[in-house]
C-alpha positions, 0 to 999 in steps of 0.5 A: 140204762135207756137214754132219757128223751127230753121232757115235752114242753107242752103243758097246761099251766097252773099259776099261783093266781089260778090256785087261789081262785079255787077257794078265795085267798081271803079264807086262808087265814081262817082255814089254815091257822095251825097254831090257833086254839081248837074248840072242844067236841060235843058233849056226847057219850061214847059207845064203848062200855065203861069199865067196872072197878078194878080188882082189889089193890090194883089200879085199873086203866082202860086202853082203847085199840081198834083190834082185840088182842089175839084176833085170829089171822091178825099178827098185830092183834097177836103182838098186842096181846103178848105186849099187854100180857108182858106188861101185866106180868111186869106190873101186877098192881095195874089192871089193863082193860082193853076196849075195841073201837072201830079204827075210823071212829077212834078220834071222834069217839075220844072227843065225845068221851072226853067231853063226857068225862068218860075217856080211856086212860090210854088210846091208839090214834092215827097221827093225823088226829093228834093236833085235833085231839090235843086242841080239843082237850081230849088228850093231855101232854106227857111232858111231866114224865120227860122232865128228867130225860136227856137229849140222848134219850130223846134222840134215841127215837128213830123218827123226829121228836117233833112229830107228836109235839103240838103247840110246844107240848109233847102228846104221846109217842108213835106206837111203831114207825112207818116210812110213809113215802116209799116208791113201791114198784114192779121191777119186772115191768121196769126191766121190760121197758129197759130200766133197772129201777125207777129214776130219782129225778122227776124228769127221768122218772116221767120218761120212764113211766111214759115208756112203761105206759102201754095198753092196760099198764099204767106207769104211775098213778096218784089217787086224787079222790076226795072220798078218802081225803086224798090221804095218799097225797097227804102222806107222800107228796109233802116230801116233794115240797120239803125237797124244794124248801117249802111245805103245804103250810108254814109250820111256824106261822100257820100260813098256807104255802102250798100255792107258792112256786114249789106247789105250782111246780108239783101240781103242774107235774101231776097234771102234765102226767095226765094231759101232756104225757098221757101216763095217769088216767083222767080218772085218778080224780075219782080213784081212792087209795084202795083202787090204786092198790088193786091196780098195783096188785093186778100188775096194771100199775107199775109205780105206787107211792105208799108207806112201809107197812104195806110191804107185808100185805104184798109180800107174795109179790116180792117172792115172785120178784114183782115188788121192790121199793126205792125212794121217791123221785124229786126235782133236784135228784138229791135224797127226798126227805123221809115222811113218817105220817100215817102211823098209829100213836099212843096218847094219854087221855083227859082224866087219865090215871097218869102214873099207870097210863104213863107206865103202859105207854112207856112199856109199849116203847120198851125193847121187850115190847118192840121186839115182840111187835117186830118179830110177830107183826113185822112192825118197825121199832121206834128206838135205836136201842131196840135196833141193837138186838141181833134180830135186826141184824139178820138178812130177813130184816135187811130191807126194813133196816134200809128203810130205817137208815133212810129215815135216820139220814133224811128224817123230817118232822111230819108237818102235815099232821100239825095242820088244824083243818087238815081235811079242809086243806085236803079238799082244796088240794083235790080241787086243784087237780082238775082245775086246769082241765076245766080252764082248758075246756073254756 
């Protein structure tokens, strides 16, 4: 292993005072009061067509998804179709009507349809919108179905139970699990620079990606574009705050903490990667996630922090020994807490036929359904009991099994999905990145 030279002390300093200057400290309470009540959405109609009455003797429920079951060349769609068919067979008295909504419109359409009393019974939603939907009244808690659950049943889930708990109430379940903060890296490029794998302390990782950054090859990049609400940062970087005993927003009080000592240290490191170490290009302030992904696939980016579901899209690189994963580096060198943000959840909507909707949500988390999802779509199951199936003990599942073990040992609630004004916070954090350069130019 190559010896690590000392980190440069030359730096553009970021203070807590400078961070607050970006937007004004007085606005924090209004912006980030994560425990406050929300305001219902506008009274508009959804573009999804209303379903007709159910067949004679059957209870009809509507299910919103962002892909149609059985779509060609879409393993997740094929798995979804198999799961719904199995549910219909097991519940002949329930008719499920599938309605397809574009993925990026699901949350807004649901708020509108709930305000118009036209919401579906069950819907898939990105976890980052669970808090928004709960506080708008578009989705309802599922606590009444959990009254008889034991602690062991709750602990059966491989992700933290609190992930979908908003203001003390449980709002649905994850459809599958994503470990959101993995370090995808190019082992071939690390080996060329004399490293077996990315180091797990920030200082050592910095020296490694400095050594790799040559010509068109960039050692590491974090996309900071406001165009996609710096979603990669919001999914992966909070775990660095957790490792330092901090967070973007205090989950108890709702007060901002991203500008505290931990936040200054983290943002300073990203800025140093550009202005001191010359690893990340200044252009990361305009790069979105897709641009960084394209660099990685092209072999001009060596380390790319991403969620576990991305593995299946890049599997061809793995076959060429150009793809591997490890945990993120952090400032202490200990295990970085695992983040599960960025995945899809199953919610019960306002006005749902609760019994039938509850059965469908529960079936999605049955061993039968999760096994289908894993075998056909490569999804990670949400329950420990599912993982007892022999399929998950095979060599083909070794890497996902390691991801889940990392999550089991180092799990942490996905606290950023609880932030009420999450998009506004993302814009603020994106503004912090180039701030030091503008100060330097004055």
